[in-house]
C-alpha positions in Angstrom: -31.8 -16.5 61.4 -33.2 -14.3 64.0 -30.9 -12.9 66.6 -32.5 -12.7 70.0 -30.6 -10.2 72.1 -32.0 -8.8 75.4 -32.2 -5.0 75.8 -29.3 -5.3 78.3 -27.0 -6.3 75.6 -27.2 -2.8 74.2 -26.2 -1.3 77.5 -29.7 -0.2 78.6 -30.1 -1.2 82.2 -32.5 1.5 83.4 -29.9 4.2 84.0 -27.7 2.6 86.6 -24.7 2.0 84.4 -23.5 0.0 81.5 -24.3 -3.7 81.1 -22.9 -6.3 78.7 -24.1 -9.8 77.8 -21.3 -12.1 77.1 -23.3 -14.3 74.7 -25.7 -13.8 71.8 -28.8 -16.1 71.3 -29.9 -17.3 67.9 -33.0 -19.2 66.8 -31.8 -22.2 64.8 -32.8 -22.2 61.1 -31.7 -25.9 60.9 -34.0 -27.1 63.7 -37.3 -25.4 64.4 -37.9 -24.6 68.1 -34.2 -24.8 69.0 -32.0 -21.9 70.0 -28.4 -21.6 71.0 -26.1 -19.1 72.5 -22.7 -18.1 71.1 -20.1 -16.4 73.3 -19.0 -13.0 72.3 -15.3 -12.6 71.8 -13.3 -11.1 74.6 -9.6 -10.4 74.9 -9.1 -13.4 77.2 -11.1 -15.8 75.1 -9.4 -14.7 71.9 -5.9 -15.3 73.4 -6.9 -18.7 74.8 -8.3 -19.8 71.5 -5.4 -18.5 69.5 -3.0 -20.5 71.7 -4.9 -23.6 71.1 -5.3 -23.1 67.4 -1.6 -22.2 66.9 -0.4 -25.8 67.5 -3.3 -27.4 65.7 -2.8 -25.1 62.7 1.0 -25.7 62.5 0.3 -29.4 62.2 -2.4 -28.9 59.7 -0.3 -26.8 57.4 2.5 -29.4 57.5 0.1 -32.2 56.6 -1.8 -30.3 53.9 1.5 -29.8 52.1 2.0 -33.5 51.8 1.1 -35.6 48.8 0.6 -38.8 50.7 -3.0 -39.9 51.0 -2.5 -40.7 54.7 -1.2 -37.1 55.3 -4.3 -35.7 53.5 -6.6 -37.8 55.7 -4.8 -36.7 58.8 -5.2 -33.1 57.6 -8.9 -33.6 57.4 -9.0 -35.0 60.9 -7.2 -31.9 62.2 -9.6 -29.7 60.4 -12.4 -31.4 62.3 -10.4 -30.9 65.5 -10.2 -27.1 64.8 -14.0 -27.0 64.2 -14.6 -28.8 67.5 -12.3 -26.4 69.3 -14.3 -23.4 68.0 -17.5 -25.0 69.1 -16.2 -25.9 72.5 -15.1 -22.3 73.1 -18.0 -20.6 71.4 -21.2 -22.6 71.9 -22.3 -21.9 75.4 -25.9 -23.0 75.6 -28.6 -24.9 73.8 -32.4 -24.8 74.4 -35.4 -26.6 73.0 -33.6 -29.9 72.1 -33.2 -33.3 73.6 -30.7 -35.9 72.4 -31.4 -39.5 73.3 -33.9 -38.3 76.0 -31.4 -35.9 77.6 -31.5 -32.1 77.5 -29.0 -30.9 75.0 -25.8 -29.2 76.3 -23.1 -27.8 74.1 -20.9 -30.8 74.8 -23.8 -33.2 73.9 -24.5 -31.4 70.6 -20.8 -31.7 69.7 -20.7 -35.4 70.7 -24.0 -36.8 69.5 -26.1 -34.0 68.2 -27.5 -33.3 64.7 -24.7 -32.3 62.3 -26.9 -29.5 60.8 -27.2 -27.8 64.2 -23.5 -28.1 64.9 -22.6 -26.7 61.5 -25.0 -23.8 62.0 -23.6 -23.0 65.4 -20.0 -23.3 64.1 -20.8 -20.7 61.4 -22.3 -18.4 64.0 -19.3 -18.8 66.3 -16.9 -18.0 63.5 -19.0 -15.0 62.4 -19.3 -13.7 66.0 -15.5 -14.0 66.5 -14.9 -12.0 63.4 -13.1 -14.6 61.3 -12.5 -13.8 57.6 -14.1 -16.0 55.0 -10.7 -17.8 54.5 -10.4 -18.4 58.2 -14.0 -19.7 58.4 -13.2 -22.3 55.7 -10.3 -23.5 57.7 
């Protein structure tokens, strides 16, 4: 779980002013030789994600309250949709991995990539975005 941040991420750009890296790179612990970048939270990204999650979350709460097995299954699907939304917004790059002979992209990792890598990236996205433990479970 090594974080690989360039010196510029700390604002050290040789004295010409401040600098900011909008993503943080991590070496994967799930897959040796793979690294991925997670977007740092910004005001604009937080607002966009909150809007998207608001509707998904309302539907999930309604379905989780149900006792019908079908409603519980639908709630599980929605939970997966929430995780996917977090990955789509937060996973910005992948290096050191090919999937079916193709260089891995965030979209390809989400669609056909190893579950272990997607789960690790999801945990990093949620941590970077400052979600509480309860929010991370949802």
